[in-house]
N, C-alpha and C positions, 0 to 999 in steps of 0.2 A: 499477438498475446496468446498464451496458453492459459485456459481456465481449468483449474483442477480442484479437487475436493479437500485436499489436506495440505497443511503448511509444509510438511516435510517434502512433499512432491514438488511444490513450487520452489522451495529452497534448493532442491537437487537440480532442477532445470536451470535456475538462475546461476548457481555455482558453475555448472558445466558450460553455460553460454559465456560467462565471464572468463573462465579459464581458456576458452577457445580463441579469445581475442589476444593476438600476439603483440601486445603493447605493454608499456610499463604500468604497473598497478600502484595506486596511491591509496593510503589509508587515512581516514579522517576520524579523529577521536572525539567522542562526546565529552562535554564538561558537566559533571553532576555535582550539585551542591546540596547540602542538608539532607533531609529525609525524602528520598525518591526511590521507592522499592523497585527492584528489578522487574517485578511483575507489571509495573506501569510503564516500562521503557517503550516509547512510541516507535523507535527505530533501533537499529543495531548501534551498540556503543562504539564499535570499530567498523566503520563503513568503508568497504573496499570497492574502488571504482577503477575503470579504465576508459580511455577515450573510445567512443563507439557503443558504450553500454546503454541499454534501454532502461529508463527509470520511471518511477511513478511518484508523484507528490503525495504525501500522506497528511498534509495540512494545507489550509487555505493561506495564501500570501497575506501576511499581517500588515504589509506596508503599501505596496503598489497595486495589489489585486491582479498581478500578472498570471498567477496559477491558482489552482484549486485542488482540493483533495481528490485524487483519482486521475488528474491530468498526466498524460505521458510526455516524456521528453527523451532526447538522446544527448549523451555527454559529448560536448564538442572540444573542450579543453580542460586540462587539469594541471595544477602546478604544486600540489601539496598543501596550499593554503586556500586556494579558491577553486570554484567549480563553475564552468560555463556550460549552459545547456541550450539546445535548440528545442523549443516547445513544439510539439506536434501540431501541425495545422497553421503554424506561424513562420514567418521568414526570418525574423530577427533573433539573434542570440541573446541570452539573458544570464547575467552573473548572479549566482545564488548567494543568499545570506543565510546564516544559521538562524534557526527559529528557537524560541524558548517555550517549554512546557512547564507548568507549575503544578506542584502538589499542594493543594489547599486543605486546611483543616477548618472545620466550622464548629462554632460553639454558640450557645445562647447566653447572652448576658443575664445573670440572675436578677438584676435590678430592673433594667430597661426592657427585658424580654426581646431585645433586638438580636438578630443573627449577626455574628461577627466572623469575619474571614481572616485567616492567618496563612501566609505562604510559608510552608515548612520545608520546601525543597524545590529544586529546579533541574531541568535537563535541557542542555543546549546542544543542538546538532543540526546538520543540513536535513531538511524535511523530505528526504527521498529514500526510496528503496529500489533494488533491482526489480525489473518488471518484464522480463521475457515471459514469466509465468506469475500468476496471482491466484489466490483462492477464489472460489465462487462467492464466498461470503464477502470478501473485499471488493468484488466486482459489482456488488449491488449498487444500483443507481448510475452505473456507467453504461456507455453505449459504444460499440465497436463496429467498424466497417468489416473487419475480418477477425476471426478468432479460431484457435484450435481448442476444442473442448474435450476433456476427459472426465466423464461422469460415471466411470465404471465402478467407483466406490462411494456412491452417494450414501449418506447416512442420516439425512433429515428430509422430511416431507417438503416438497417444493424446491429442493436444491437443484434438480435437473432443470426445472422450469426457469429458475433464476439464471442459470448458465445459458440456456438456449435463448432466453429473451434479452440478452445483452446485445445481440446482433441486430443491425438495421434490416437485414434481409438474409434469406437462405444462401444467397450467392457467396457470402463471406464465411460460411460455416464449414469447418473441417472437424469431423468427428474422429478422435484418436482411438476410440474404442466403441464397440457396439453399444447401443442404447438399450439396456436391459429393462424390460417393462417392470420387473420386480423392484427396480430402483426408482421407478416413477410411482410415487404413492401420494395419497391424500392424507392429511391430518385427520385422525378419527374425531377429534373435538369439532372440527369444521364440518365433517360429514354429519355428525349427530345434530348439530345446530340446524 
């Protein structure tokens, strides 16, 4: 896995790695109903995959608990309708199901003063994204045996620390760019506290 600071860098790496696989590509389209703004899309509406692609789950398994947000897998089989993956660290293959995200609107009932929930839209898609590269932000809470890290363009205090602390040990660390000390900074509010 490559950890980088910006979405466009991760997207470029993922697109290049997918294009390098000389197998048939399959595209899986999301089903969007009602009011579900594009800014809320959890994954791509047109998910393009090939056998051999490395992916990451972006949601916890809502039925069997087989995967969790951030778990890595490799695509084992595709047929245009279904996706079979091998979960990293496990021996058995797993057939994915689409997951549903809901856009909810909340109002307060004027008489009872109770909070009421209304589902105004939904988004159905397979809960994965390409994961040869991910952003440092998305990597928070994950742990890797090996990772290639590019923190040459850090833009937030603690970002380099988050990237480096994703590894179990220095043995698995590959720095893709020099670690500039001007990119390693402390938050001024924390220092003043």
